[in-house]
N, C-alpha and C positions, 0 to 999 in steps of 0.2 A: 687302315684298310687290311693290313696283314692280320691284325688281331681279330677282325670280323671273319676272315677266311679260315683262320686256324680254329676259331671257336665253332664256326659252322661245320667244319670237317670233324671236329671232335664230337659235336652233337649228333651228326649222322652215324658215326661209329658207335656211339653210345646207344642210339635208338635201335640200330641193328642188332646189337648184342642184347638189349633189353628185350626185343621181340623174341629172340631165340630162347633166352633164359626164362622169361616170364610166361612161357607157354602160349604165346600169341602168334606162333608161326602158322602157316597154312595147314600143316599136318595136324597140329594140336587143335586148332579151331574146328577142322573138319571132324576130328574125333569127338569133340565136345558136341557139335551139332548132331551127330549121328546118335550119340549117347542120350541126348535130349529128345530123340525121336523126330527131328526135323530133317527136311531135305530141300534141295533146290528144285523148283518146279521145272519140268522138262528134262531132268536128268535122273540117272539111276541113283539109288540111295547107297552108293558105295563111297568108301572113304577116298579111294583114289580120284574119283571124278570130282567130288566136292573140293578135294585138296588142289586139284588142277585149276578149278575155277578161282578159288581164293588165292592161289599162287600167282595169278596174274595181277592182283590188286594189292595184296598185303605188302610185298617188298617195295613196290613203288610208292605207296602211301607212307611207309616207314621212312624212306629216304626224303620224300617231300616234307614230312613232318619234322624230321631232324634239321633240314635246311631252314625251315621257317623258325624253329626254336632257336637255332644257332644265330641266325640273322638278327632276330629280334633281340636276343640277349646281348650280342656283340654291339649292335648299333645303339641300343639304349645306354649301354655302359660308356661308349665313346661320346654320345651326345649329352650324357649327364642328365638324363630324364629323372624327375623327382621319384625317388624310391629305388632307382637303379634297375637295370635289366632283369636281373634274377628276382628282385622283389616283385616286379610286374608279372613275371612268369609264374611265380608262386601264388600271387593273388588270383591269377586267372585259373590256375590249376585247382585251387581250393574252391573257387566258385563253381567250376565245372564239376567237381566231386559232389558239392552240395546239390547241384541241379540233378545230377544222375541219381543221387540218393532219393531226392523227392520224387522223381519220375518213377523210380523203381517201387517206392512205397505206394504211389498212386496206382500203378498197374496192378500191384498185388492186391490192392483193395477192390479194384474193378474186376480183375480176372484172377481169382484165387488159385486156379489150376495152373497158371503160369508161374507161380512162385517157386515151384521146384526147378524150373528151367533157369531162372534168374539166380538161384543159389549156387550155381556151378562155380 
């Protein structure tokens, strides 16, 4: 149980650091949205207002995601699931990347003008 708790805490810390370093914070995403010419309906097209909206969700989802990843990795390591916890997470991550790549290519074929937004 202690192993799961420690791994979950470390996953949350890593997720938080990853969001800040990887350019996924509310400020960075709001800048990317404005540079792409997008805005939130009903709000002014200012970086501060979009950042405020995204700031409500991004930190919470970062922590929740870190908790899920840490719990899944820790519990599968302890239970001895086939392939191990890290193997399962790696498989899911690879499948998600393939799915995102396929969806991006499909959107670019259907809407060629959106391809410049997706290349950010």
